[in-house]
C-alpha positions in Angstrom: 0.3 0.9 20.5 -0.5 -2.0 18.0 -2.0 -0.9 14.8 -5.1 -2.8 13.6 -6.3 -3.2 10.2 -9.3 -4.9 8.7 -9.0 -8.4 7.5 -10.7 -10.1 4.7 -14.0 -11.7 5.3 -13.9 -15.4 6.5 -16.9 -16.2 4.2 -14.7 -15.2 1.2 -12.5 -18.2 1.6 -9.1 -19.0 0.1 -7.7 -20.0 -3.3 -4.3 -21.8 -3.7 -3.4 -21.0 0.1 -4.3 -17.0 -0.4 -7.4 -15.0 0.3 -9.8 -14.7 -2.6 -9.5 -11.0 -2.5 -5.9 -11.3 -3.9 -7.3 -12.8 -7.0 -10.0 -9.9 -7.4 -7.2 -7.4 -7.1 -5.4 -9.5 -9.6 -8.1 -9.3 -12.2 -8.5 -5.5 -11.5 -5.1 -4.8 -12.0 -4.9 -6.9 -15.0 -7.5 -4.8 -16.9 -5.9 -1.8 -15.8 -2.5 -2.7 -17.1 -4.0 -3.7 -20.3 -5.0 -0.3 -20.6 -1.8 1.3 -19.5 0.6 -1.1 -21.2 -1.2 -1.1 -24.5 -1.2 2.6 -24.8 2.3 2.8 -23.7 3.3 0.1 -26.4 2.3 2.2 -29.2 2.6 5.9 -27.9 5.9 6.7 -29.4 4.9 5.2 -32.8 1.8 7.3 -32.7 3.5 10.5 -32.2 6.2 9.7 -34.8 3.8 8.5 -37.6 0.5 9.9 -38.4 0.1 12.2 -35.5 3.1 14.1 -36.7 1.3 16.1 -39.5 -1.7 16.6 -37.5 0.3 18.0 -34.5 2.2 20.2 -36.9 5.5 18.4 -36.3 6.1 17.5 -40.1 8.9 20.0 -40.4 10.9 18.0 -37.9 13.8 15.6 -39.1 13.3 11.8 -38.1 15.8 12.1 -35.1 14.1 15.3 -33.8 10.7 13.7 -34.2 12.1 10.7 -32.1 13.4 12.9 -29.5 10.4 14.9 -29.3 8.2 11.6 -28.9 10.6 10.3 -26.1 10.4 13.7 -24.4 6.5 13.4 -24.4 6.8 9.9 -23.3 9.3 10.8 -20.3 7.1 13.5 -18.9 4.0 11.5 -19.1 5.9 8.4 -17.4 7.4 10.5 -14.7 4.1 12.3 -13.9 2.1 8.9 -13.7 4.5 7.9 -11.0 4.5 11.0 -9.2 0.9 11.6 -8.7 0.5 8.5 -6.5 1.9 10.7 -3.7 -1.4 12.8 -4.0 -3.7 9.5 -4.4 -1.9 8.0 -1.7 -2.4 10.9 0.8 -6.2 11.2 -0.2 -6.5 7.1 0.6 -4.7 7.4 3.9 -6.5 10.7 5.2 -9.9 11.2 3.4 -11.3 8.6 1.0 -9.7 5.1 1.8 -8.1 2.8 -0.9 -11.2 1.5 -2.7 -13.0 4.8 -3.3 -9.5 6.1 -4.7 -9.4 3.1 -7.0 -12.7 3.9 -8.6 -12.1 7.6 -9.0 -8.8 7.1 -10.5 -9.9 4.2 -13.0 -12.7 6.3 -14.1 -10.3 9.2 -15.2 -8.0 6.7 -16.9 -10.8 5.3 -18.8 -11.9 8.8 -19.9 -8.1 9.7 -20.9 -7.9 6.6 -23.1 -11.3 7.8 -24.9 -9.8 11.2 -25.0 -6.7 10.0 -26.7 -8.9 8.1 -29.2 -11.0 10.9 -30.1 -11.2 11.1 -33.7 -9.0 14.0 -35.1 -11.1 14.5 -38.1 -14.0 15.6 -35.4 -12.1 18.2 -34.2 -11.2 21.8 -35.4 -7.8 22.0 -37.1 -5.2 23.0 -34.7 -7.0 21.9 -31.4 -5.9 18.1 -31.7 -2.7 18.7 -29.6 -5.4 19.9 -26.7 -7.2 16.4 -26.7 -3.7 14.8 -26.4 -2.9 16.8 -23.5 -6.2 16.4 -22.0 -5.9 12.7 -22.5 -2.3 12.4 -21.0 -3.7 14.8 -18.0 -6.5 12.3 -17.3 -4.5 9.4 -17.4 -1.7 10.7 -14.9 -4.3 12.1 -12.6 -6.1 9.0 -12.7 -3.1 6.5 -12.3 -2.1 8.7 -9.2 -5.2 7.6 -7.4 -5.4 4.0 -8.7 -1.8 2.8 -8.5 -0.6 2.9 -5.0 -3.8 2.0 -3.4 -4.5 -1.4 -5.2 -0.9 -2.3 -4.4 -1.4 -1.4 -0.8 -4.7 -3.4 -0.5 -2.9 -6.7 -1.6 -0.4 -6.2 1.6 -3.5 -5.6 3.8 -4.7 -8.9 3.3 -2.0 -10.4 5.2 -0.8 -10.0 8.8 2.7 -8.8 9.6 5.4 -11.4 9.2 3.3 -13.7 7.1 5.5 -15.2 4.6 2.8 -15.6 1.8 3.0 -11.8 1.4 6.1 -11.9 -1.0 4.4 -14.9 -2.8 1.0 -12.8 -3.0 3.0 -9.8 -4.6 4.5 -12.1 -7.3 1.1 -13.5 -8.0 -0.4 -10.0 -8.2 2.5 -9.1 -10.4 1.6 -12.1 -12.8 -1.9 -10.3 -13.1 -0.1 -6.9 -14.1 2.0 -9.1 -16.6 -0.9 -11.0 -18.0 -2.7 -7.6 -18.5 0.3 -6.0 -20.5 0.6 -9.1 -22.7 -3.1 -8.6 -23.7 -2.5 -4.9 -24.2 0.6 -5.4 -26.4 -1.1 -8.3 -28.2 -4.4 -6.6 -28.7 -3.8 -2.9 -28.4 -0.5 -3.0 -30.3 -1.7 -4.9 -33.0 -4.7 -2.7 -33.6 -2.6 0.4 -33.4 0.2 -0.5 -35.7 -2.0 -2.6 -38.2 -5.4 -0.7 -38.0 -5.6 2.7 -36.3 -3.9 4.1 -33.5 -6.7 5.9 -32.3 -9.0 2.9 -32.5 -6.5 1.1 -30.2 -6.8 3.7 -27.5 -10.5 3.4 -27.4 -10.0 -0.4 -26.9 -7.5 0.5 -24.1 -10.3 2.7 -22.7 -13.0 -0.2 -22.7 -10.1 -2.5 -21.0 -10.1 -0.1 -18.0 -14.0 -0.1 -18.0 -14.0 -4.0 -17.4 -11.5 -3.5 -14.5 -13.9 -0.9 -12.9 -16.9 -3.2 -13.5 -15.2 -6.1 -11.7 -14.2 -4.0 -8.8 -17.8 -2.6 -8.4 -19.3 -5.7 -8.2 -16.9 -8.2 -6.3 -15.1 -5.9 -3.9 -17.7 -6.1 -1.1 -17.9 -9.9 -1.1 -14.1 -10.8 -1.3 -12.6 -7.7 0.4 -15.2 -6.9 3.2 -13.9 -3.7 5.1 -10.6 -3.7 3.5 -9.7 -0.4 1.8 -12.9 1.5 2.9 -11.7 3.5 6.0 -8.6 5.7 5.5 -5.7 3.8 6.9 -4.6 6.8 9.0 -7.8 6.3 11.0 -6.8 2.8 11.6 -3.4 3.8 13.1 -4.8 6.5 15.5 -3.4 6.2 19.1 -5.7 6.4 22.0 -4.6 8.8 24.4 -5.4 8.7 28.2 -8.2 11.0 27.7 -9.8 8.9 24.9 -8.6 11.4 22.3 -6.8 10.3 19.2 -3.4 11.6 18.1 -3.1 11.7 14.5 0.4 13.2 14.6 2.1 11.2 17.1 5.8 11.2 16.3 7.5 8.4 14.4 9.5 5.8 16.7 13.1 5.0 16.1 12.0 1.6 14.6 9.7 3.3 12.2 12.4 5.9 11.3 15.0 3.2 10.5 12.4 1.3 8.4 11.6 4.5 6.5 15.4 4.9 5.9 15.5 1.6 4.3 12.7 2.5 1.7 14.7 5.6 0.8 17.9 3.9 0.3 16.4 1.3 -1.9 14.5 4.0 -3.6 17.8 5.3 -4.9 18.5 1.9 -6.3 15.2 1.6 -7.9 15.6 4.8 -9.7 18.8 3.2 -11.4 17.1 0.1 -12.2 13.8 1.6 -13.9 16.0 4.3 -15.8 17.5 1.3 -17.4 14.4 -0.9 -17.8 12.1 1.7 -19.3 14.3 2.0 -22.2 11.7 -0.8 -23.2 9.2 1.8 -24.0 11.4 4.3 -25.7 14.9 3.7 -27.2 14.6 -0.1 -27.2 11.1 0.2 -28.8 12.4 2.6 -31.6 15.5 0.4 -32.0 13.0 -2.8 -32.5 11.1 -0.8 -35.2 13.6 0.9 -37.2 16.9 -0.9 -36.5 15.7 -4.6 -36.1 14.7 -7.5 -38.5 11.2 -8.3 -37.5 10.5 -10.8 -39.9 9.3 -14.0 -38.3 8.3 -17.0 -40.7 7.9 -14.6 -43.4 5.7 -12.3 -41.6 6.7 -8.9 -40.1 5.6 -8.7 -36.5 4.5 -5.5 -35.2 7.4 -4.0 -33.2 5.4 -3.6 -30.2 5.0 -7.3 -29.8 8.5 -7.5 -28.8 7.7 -6.0 -25.6 5.5 -9.0 -24.8 8.6 -10.9 -24.4 8.8 -9.4 -20.8 5.4 -10.1 -19.4 5.3 -13.5 -21.0 8.4 -14.7 -19.3 7.4 -13.1 -16.1 4.2 -15.4 -16.1 6.5 -18.2 -16.9 9.4 -17.6 -14.5 7.4 -15.9 -11.6 6.3 -19.0 -10.0 9.7 -20.7 -10.7 11.5 -17.9 -8.9 8.9 -17.6 -5.9 9.5 -21.2 -5.5 13.2 -20.8 -5.3 12.9 -18.3 -2.6 10.6 -20.7 -0.5 12.8 -23.8 -1.2 15.7 -21.9 0.1 14.2 -21.5 3.5 16.4 -20.0 6.1 19.0 -19.2 3.2 16.5 -17.1 1.4 18.4 -13.7 0.4 17.1 -10.6 2.1 15.2 -8.0 0.3 18.2 -5.8 -0.5 20.1 -8.9 -1.6 17.3 -9.6 -4.1 17.7 -6.0 -5.4 21.3 -6.3 -5.9 20.6 -9.3 -8.1 18.1 -7.5 -10.0 20.4 -4.6 -11.0 23.1 -7.3 -12.2 20.6 -8.9 -14.2 19.5 -5.6 -15.9 23.1 -4.9 -16.6 23.5 -8.3 -18.2 20.4 -7.6 -20.5 22.0 -4.4 -21.9 25.1 -6.3 -22.7 22.8 -8.3 -25.0 21.9 -5.0 -26.5 25.5 -4.0 -27.0 25.6 -7.1 -29.1 22.8 -5.9 -31.1 24.6 -2.4 -31.6 27.7 -4.1 -32.8 26.0 -6.3 -35.3 24.7 -3.1 -37.1 27.8 -0.9 -36.6 27.5 2.3 -38.5 25.4 1.0 -41.3 22.2 2.4 -42.1 20.8 -0.8 -43.9 21.9 -3.6 -41.7 19.4 -4.6 -39.2 20.0 -6.6 -36.0 18.9 -9.9 -35.1 15.4 -10.1 -33.0 17.3 -12.4 -30.8 19.5 -9.7 -29.2 16.4 -8.0 -27.9 14.6 -11.2 -26.9 17.6 -12.1 -24.7 17.7 -8.6 -23.4 14.1 -8.8 -22.4 14.5 -12.1 -20.8 17.5 -10.8 -18.4 15.4 -7.8 -17.7 12.5 -10.0 -16.8 14.6 -12.0 -14.3 16.1 -8.8 -12.7 12.4 -7.4 -12.4 11.5 -10.4 -10.6 14.2 -10.1 -8.1 13.4 -6.3 -7.4 10.0 -5.1 -8.5 7.6 -7.5 -6.7 9.9 -7.6 -3.6 10.0 -3.8 -3.8 6.2 -3.5 -3.3 6.3 -5.9 -0.6 9.1 -4.1 1.3 7.0 -1.0 1.4 4.0 -2.7 3.0 6.2 -4.3 5.6 8.3 -1.4 6.6 5.7 1.6 6.6 3.8 2.8 9.4 0.1 1.9 8.9 -0.9 5.6 9.0 1.4 6.5 6.3 1.1 3.3 4.2 -0.5 4.7 0.9 1.6 7.9 1.2 4.8 5.8 1.3 3.8 3.6 -1.4 3.0 6.6 -3.4 6.5 7.8 -2.7 7.9 4.7 -3.8 6.1 5.2 -7.3 7.8 8.5 -7.3 11.1 7.2 -7.2 10.0 5.1 -10.4 8.7 8.3 -11.9 12.1 10.1 -11.7 13.4 6.9 -13.3 11.0 7.2 -16.3 12.1 10.8 -16.8 15.9 9.8 -16.6 15.2 6.9 -18.9 13.8 9.3 -21.6 16.9 11.6 -21.2 19.1 8.5 -21.6 17.1 7.2 -24.5 17.8 10.4 -26.5 21.6 9.8 -26.2 21.1 7.0 -28.6 20.7 9.5 -31.4 23.7 11.4 -30.2 26.2 8.9 -28.9 25.0 5.9 -30.6 23.4 2.5 -29.5 26.7 1.1 -28.4 28.1 3.8 -26.0 24.6 4.2 -24.5 23.4 0.7 -23.8 26.8 0.0 -22.6 27.0 2.9 -20.2 23.5 1.6 -18.9 25.0 -1.9 -18.5 28.1 -0.6 -16.3 25.8 1.6 -14.3 23.4 -1.3 -13.1 26.0 -3.8 -12.3 28.1 -1.3 -10.5 25.0 -0.2 -8.4 24.2 -3.9 -7.6 27.6 -4.6 -6.2 27.3 -1.4 -4.2 24.0 -2.3 -2.9 25.2 -5.9 -2.2 28.0 -4.7 0.0 25.6 -2.5 2.3 22.7 -5.0 2.5 23.4 -6.1 6.0 23.1 -2.6 7.4 19.8 -2.3 5.6 18.6 -5.7 7.4 19.5 -4.2 10.7 17.4 -1.0 10.1 14.5 -3.2 9.1 14.2 -4.4 12.7 12.9 -8.1 12.1 10.2 -7.0 9.5 11.1 -10.0 7.5 11.1 -12.5 10.4 8.1 -14.8 11.1 5.9 -13.5 13.8 3.6 -15.7 15.8 0.7 -14.7 17.5 0.5 -16.7 20.8 -2.8 -16.9 22.6 -3.9 -18.4 26.0 -4.5 -21.8 24.4 -1.3 -22.1 22.5 0.8 -21.1 25.7 -1.0 -23.8 27.4 0.0 -26.4 24.8 3.7 -25.1 24.8 3.8 -25.5 28.5 2.4 -29.1 28.3 5.1 -30.0 25.6 7.9 -28.4 27.5 6.9 -30.5 30.7 6.9 -33.6 28.8 10.0 -33.1 26.6 11.9 -30.3 28.5 12.1 -28.0 25.5 9.6 -26.1 23.5 8.6 -27.5 20.3 10.8 -26.7 17.1 7.9 -24.9 15.4 7.7 -22.2 18.1 9.4 -19.1 17.1 11.1 -16.7 19.7 9.8 -13.7 17.4 6.5 -13.8 19.0 3.9 -11.1 19.0 1.2 -10.9 22.0 
């Protein structure tokens, strides 16, 4: 049975060739990412500076303190990406995506406000509990928010619509515009004014995203995201009853296998990439010369290189894919490119490590980190938006949000792995650690490239163009064939009745 999903309202119109609902989701995600990345950019600095004495960690050495901060970051980042499995299931089976987004966003706003609650207003010794409360609210809230807004982007397009990859790239630009604002505003307030005030500002950013969704969703999204997607994918039996538990077809099983295999490689990618919030962030603050034109920039600002170049390079790379036409690489091939570029970025970090050597006073040039982030950005654009698109292409509709949650769970595992890798910098040194990540990423990229054709077979044409052929179109084809002897060139044999 063909699964039917709601379409955006025709009255909403289009902008730049895409449904306007895409840009509503763009804006909502932008404010949420300002909140998330702004907090993430200063979190390890918060835990290793003023908060250390408040939480009773003053007796720890600098290395132990940094290791503890990375451990907190690792657990937080892992759970942030594991809870989308719960939020995805709730959206598929109970609430729908829109309700989950509002619930999750509200919890995340309250989580930021909890982190920003003034220490002086709390009894001595209880401050750590407010930290845990804030992190718990952020973790649960993100679980309901993250998988469902990404799923709704895919819901704006029909199967086989080539605009889908471009749409996720545009959506990804919203993510990164939000992260730039987060690092710029929240990062500066945290490092130069007050960390807890910065968390409050991050919470206000989340509030703005909620207000945008509340006031504009009905106009631009219509019925998309209201009904649980499992209800949309129910199969009518001969007696009129619905079967929620019909078994997966062989094609659906093969497509899910592709998601699982790519998930293994996504763990490798993000375990390296997420050094940005941990070991690379600490390397920037304590081992890098941050003086620019006579002014010491906040270390968290270096993380703006990634989202800034995503906004610059995303339309270029999207245009390259479109311009290649039939020669456009498959999604697995793009993934393999992403891993290789990640490895090249860590070779730049090896250059930074070689510059400082064993010295405690020499600081690395800021350009090593800038080039590392640029190569990581190219890798991310080859992999991350394509991954989101692949999940929406390959997942059975009744399991769509759940599969998106599983995808984010892979990223969660990677984030925990990133924290453990980051701790090795204090044990094995930056050169051995960054060099090992570079080697692992490049090797994984070559392995994935070798198996790409098998994965494409398992996708069963999900990336091919599908054309809906109605009666009028059939008549036009027939007339053209009668006059010219062959069907017109724009007619695709991959048609869907």
